[in-house]
C-alpha positions in Angstrom: 98.3 112.6 12.0 100.7 114.7 14.0 100.5 118.1 13.3 103.9 120.5 13.3 102.6 121.7 16.4 102.0 118.1 17.8 105.6 117.1 16.7 107.1 120.3 18.4 105.5 119.3 21.6 106.4 115.9 21.8 110.0 117.2 21.1 109.9 119.7 24.2 108.3 116.8 26.3 111.3 114.6 25.4 113.8 117.3 26.1 112.5 118.0 29.4 112.5 114.6 30.3 116.0 113.9 29.2 117.0 116.9 31.4 115.1 115.3 34.2 116.5 112.4 33.8 120.0 114.1 33.7 119.5 115.9 36.9 118.4 112.9 38.6 121.0 110.9 37.6 123.7 114.0 38.5 121.6 114.2 42.0 122.3 110.7 42.9 125.8 110.3 42.1 126.2 113.5 44.5 123.9 111.8 47.1 125.2 107.9 46.8 128.8 108.8 46.3 131.2 107.2 47.6 129.1 104.1 47.9 128.8 103.7 44.3 132.7 103.7 43.9 135.1 100.6 44.6 135.4 100.4 48.6 138.3 98.4 50.1 137.7 97.6 53.7 141.0 97.2 56.2 139.0 95.6 59.7 140.1 95.9 63.1 142.0 93.0 64.4 144.4 93.3 61.1 147.7 92.3 63.2 145.8 88.8 63.9 144.8 88.1 60.7 147.9 88.9 59.0 150.0 86.7 61.3 147.0 83.6 61.3 145.9 83.9 57.5 148.1 80.9 56.6 146.5 78.8 59.6 143.1 80.4 58.0 143.7 79.2 54.6 144.9 75.4 55.7 142.1 75.2 58.0 140.1 75.8 54.8 141.8 73.7 52.5 141.8 70.5 55.0 138.0 71.2 55.3 137.6 70.8 51.5 135.9 67.3 50.6 138.8 66.1 48.2 138.4 62.2 48.6 135.1 62.0 50.7 137.0 59.7 53.1 138.2 62.6 55.5 135.9 63.4 58.6 134.1 66.5 58.4 136.0 69.3 60.2 134.2 72.0 61.3 135.6 75.3 60.3 134.6 78.8 61.7 132.3 80.8 59.2 134.4 84.2 58.7 132.5 87.4 58.1 132.2 89.1 54.8 134.7 91.6 55.7 137.3 89.3 56.6 136.8 86.9 53.9 137.2 89.9 51.5 140.2 90.9 53.4 141.7 87.6 53.0 140.8 87.3 49.3 142.5 90.5 48.6 146.0 89.2 50.2 145.7 86.0 48.7 145.6 88.1 45.2 148.2 90.1 45.5 150.8 89.9 42.9 153.6 92.0 43.7 152.6 94.7 41.2 151.8 98.5 41.8 148.8 99.8 41.2 147.6 103.6 40.3 150.4 105.8 38.9 149.0 108.9 40.4 149.2 107.2 43.8 152.6 105.6 43.3 153.8 109.1 42.7 152.3 110.3 46.0 154.5 107.6 47.9 152.2 107.4 50.8 153.1 103.5 51.0 156.7 104.2 51.5 156.5 107.1 53.7 154.4 104.8 56.0 157.2 102.8 55.9 159.8 105.1 56.5 158.0 107.2 59.2 156.5 104.6 61.1 157.6 101.1 60.4 161.2 101.6 59.9 161.4 99.2 57.3 159.3 97.8 54.0 157.1 95.3 53.7 157.6 92.6 50.7 155.2 90.1 49.1 156.8 87.2 47.2 154.8 84.4 45.9 155.1 80.6 46.2 156.5 79.2 42.8 154.3 76.1 43.4 150.9 77.5 44.4 151.1 81.3 43.6 150.5 81.8 47.6 152.0 84.9 49.0 154.2 85.3 51.9 154.4 88.5 53.8 158.2 89.7 55.1 159.2 92.5 57.0 162.7 94.1 55.8 164.2 96.3 58.4 166.4 99.4 57.4 170.0 98.5 57.8 169.5 95.1 57.9 170.2 92.0 55.5 167.8 89.7 56.3 164.1 90.2 56.0 161.6 89.1 58.9 158.3 87.2 58.4 155.6 89.2 59.6 154.9 86.4 62.6 158.2 87.7 63.9 157.6 91.5 63.5 156.3 93.8 66.1 152.5 93.8 66.0 152.8 97.6 64.9 154.2 96.4 61.7 151.8 93.4 61.3 148.8 96.3 61.9 150.2 98.7 59.7 151.4 96.1 56.8 147.8 95.5 55.4 147.3 99.1 54.7 150.9 99.4 52.8 150.1 96.4 50.6 146.4 97.7 50.0 147.9 101.4 49.1 150.7 100.1 47.1 148.8 97.1 45.1 145.1 97.2 45.4 143.9 101.2 45.8 143.5 103.5 43.2 142.8 107.3 43.2 139.0 107.5 43.4 138.2 104.7 45.4 137.5 104.3 49.0 139.5 103.1 51.8 138.0 102.4 55.5 140.3 101.9 58.2 139.1 100.6 61.0 140.9 102.1 64.5 144.0 103.1 62.9 145.2 103.7 66.5 145.3 99.8 67.0 149.0 98.8 68.1 150.5 102.6 67.4 152.1 104.4 70.1 150.5 108.1 70.4 153.7 109.4 68.4 153.2 107.1 65.6 149.4 107.5 66.0 149.8 111.2 64.9 152.3 110.4 61.9 149.5 108.0 60.7 146.8 110.4 60.8 149.1 112.6 58.7 149.4 109.8 56.1 146.0 109.0 55.9 145.3 112.9 55.0 147.7 112.9 52.3 145.9 110.1 51.0 142.8 112.3 50.8 145.1 114.7 48.9 146.2 112.0 46.5 142.2 111.4 45.7 141.3 108.6 48.1 138.4 109.0 50.0 139.1 107.5 53.7 136.9 106.8 56.3 138.0 105.9 59.5 136.5 104.7 63.2 138.4 105.6 66.1 138.6 106.1 69.7 141.6 107.7 69.9 142.0 111.4 71.2 145.5 111.8 69.6 144.2 111.1 66.1 141.4 113.3 66.6 143.7 116.1 68.0 146.0 115.7 65.0 143.1 115.8 62.6 142.3 118.7 64.0 145.4 120.6 63.6 145.5 119.1 59.9 142.3 121.3 59.2 143.7 124.3 61.4 146.5 124.1 59.3 144.6 125.0 56.2 144.1 128.5 57.5 147.5 129.2 57.9 149.6 131.2 55.1 151.4 128.7 52.5 154.9 130.2 53.1 156.8 127.1 53.8 158.2 128.8 57.1 154.8 128.4 58.4 154.3 124.9 58.6 156.3 122.6 61.1 158.8 120.2 59.4 156.9 116.8 59.1 153.4 118.3 59.3 152.7 119.8 55.8 149.6 118.0 55.0 146.8 120.2 55.6 143.1 119.4 54.5 140.1 122.3 54.3 137.2 122.1 56.6 134.8 121.2 53.6 137.1 117.9 52.9 136.7 116.8 56.7 133.6 115.3 58.5 133.6 114.3 61.7 130.6 112.4 63.9 130.4 111.4 67.6 128.7 108.3 68.3 127.1 108.1 71.8 125.3 105.6 73.8 121.6 106.5 74.3 119.6 105.4 77.1 116.0 104.9 76.5 114.9 103.4 74.2 118.8 101.7 74.3 120.5 102.9 71.0 123.4 105.1 69.7 123.2 108.6 68.2 125.1 110.0 65.9 126.2 113.8 65.5 128.3 115.7 63.4 130.9 117.8 65.5 132.9 120.7 64.0 136.0 122.6 65.6 135.5 124.2 68.6 136.2 127.7 68.2 137.7 128.3 71.7 139.6 125.1 72.1 140.5 124.6 68.1 139.6 120.7 68.7 136.9 118.6 68.1 134.1 118.2 71.0 134.0 114.4 72.4 133.4 113.2 75.7 137.1 112.4 76.0 137.7 115.4 78.4 135.1 114.0 81.0 137.3 110.6 81.0 140.7 112.8 81.7 139.2 115.1 84.0 137.9 112.2 86.1 141.3 110.8 86.2 142.8 114.1 87.0 140.4 114.3 90.0 140.9 111.1 91.4 144.9 111.2 91.0 144.7 114.2 92.9 142.8 112.8 95.7 145.0 109.8 96.0 148.1 112.0 96.1 146.1 114.7 98.7 145.2 111.3 101.0 148.9 110.3 100.8 150.0 113.3 101.9 147.7 113.9 105.1 
């Protein structure tokens, strides 16, 4: 038989275990996030996939054993990332998600400020397969994405994901956002990605672009300006605090072979993220001056 003291001790131990469990869940959530959140991946090569997805699906259908009399067709195996990407495209139904995200209007801002037109989704009434088109501003007829520029087909999946798939609180991974974009458009797109962070989406990008990094540095430094409108350049009103942005530099390692990953922060003197891009720029400049001087001799 338990004495009152024993029962009190058992209750205390139970309360302690419950507290430890709560703390463990809290710490695990802080460490594991955003990996426990819904994640959507926009891989590199979006242009090719948007322009060729009909062919890929046709090949998969042709390879299906319907009657058993067709010859076996060897279809390349898709990676999990590309398979997920195609699966998301196939199941787009033309409806929008996320009231808060729609109010932010980032999808339409990308269309207006970068694409100069809108991305549309139409579904076949017979089989329900989506058909993607691009409607330039001021035109009466839309174009299939196969007829649009690579910039349009590169950013079309981003617009479609934001409009139909991604919700605030989700994670969006964009591989090489600079692909097929003029430097000016890279800067514009970087601002739009920062706008997604403000709208409650966790954004992860991989980039080789100096312009993307320089604009990201400006976005972070902009958070230190006074809030008055006169101190913010027109069209560049997005600002993120330093604690809202993390930047890591991947560098090749000699021995043993591999890569090193180092977190980088804004340089106090230059206001930029330190990378090895400066070395490439300096090498090109020195070679240019050397050629120029030799021609002048």
